[in-house]
N, C-alpha and C positions, 0 to 999 in steps of 0.2 A: 486463483484457478477459475472464482464465479464469474469476472471479467468476463474470459476467455470465452465459458460457455455463452454467458450473455451473449456476446458477439457473434458464436455460429446459430444463437437463436434470431437474431434480428437481422443477421447482415450487415453489422456495423465490425468494421476493422478496428482494434487497439494493441497499443504499441507496450506490451506488457513490460519488455525493458527500462521503460518510463519508470516503471511503479522503483527501480534500484542505483536510479538514476545512471545507469547506462546508457540513457537512450533520450536526451535535456528538450522531446519536443514536448505537443502536449499530450502525447499517448491517443489523443484521437479520441479525447474527452472535452464537452466544451469548458472552457478557463482552467484546460489539462496545466498549461505550464502556473499558472499563476497559485493553482491548489498546489502543486509539487511543490514549489516553494515553501507555502505555507506551513507544508508537513516536512518537509526537509530544517525547514528553521526549528520549526517546534521540537522536534527530534535530534537537533543540534543542541540543541543547550546552549545559545548563544541571545540569549537575553534582547540583545539588540536586535541580533537581524528578527526573531520571532514581531517584536511589536511592531518593525520594518512589516513584515506580512502579513502582522495581522489588521495593522491599518490596511491595507493594499486590497486583503479580502473583502471588508467593513467598504469599503469606500466606490469597490466595481458592482459589489455580489451584494452587499447591504446583510441585516444585522440577525439576522434569520439564517443565510448562507454562512455566515459564522461562525454563528451555537452551532451550527449541522454538522462544519467540517470538524470542529474541536472535538464535537461528541464523536465520529466517527473517529477521530484518530486515538482520541483515548479508550474507544471502545479496541478500536483494531491493535493496540498497544497491550490493551489487559489479557484479552482471548489466550493467546499463543499462553501467557504468563499462567493464568488460571491451570488451563493443562498440562500446559507440564507439571505443574507446585501437586495435580492430586495426580500425577503419573497416568493420562490418559495417553494409550500409544496408538500412533497413525494406522486407520484401519487398512486392512491390503488391498482393498479395492482405492481407496484413496493416493495409496502408494502406486502401486498401479495408473491411475487415472493422470497424476500428475508426475510423472516419474520424468516425461518428455522435456514437460517445463521445466523442472528444475533441474534439467541439464543443462537447459538452453543459456539459462538464469545465473547460476553458479548456484542455487540455491544448498546444494545437500554440504559444500565445504561450509556452508554457517550452522548448521546441527551439528555440533560437539559431542553431542550425547550420541549421535548413532551411529551403529558400529556397521562395517562392511561387510 
């Protein structure tokens, strides 16, 4: 959601479907294809694929970008787990604000704890 709002603010257009693998483009982000491959490789738990993607990021973007990207992946993996573990509910205004995006990307089907 933040990315789509950032795009509204800057006038940039992003392909949100790229964030869930439904679109193989760069998502409108610089180095988007490379970064998406790194994210997917890490999340796949495939050590060989992860090593290859890590090396590509290192070669093309440098060590600082590799560290930053890995930190962002780790953080975004941890945030929902922490919120879920504490039982933090989604605020009503966020539920309303993200409804169209969740429908478009099919995200509600991924939330097994959400009741109809």
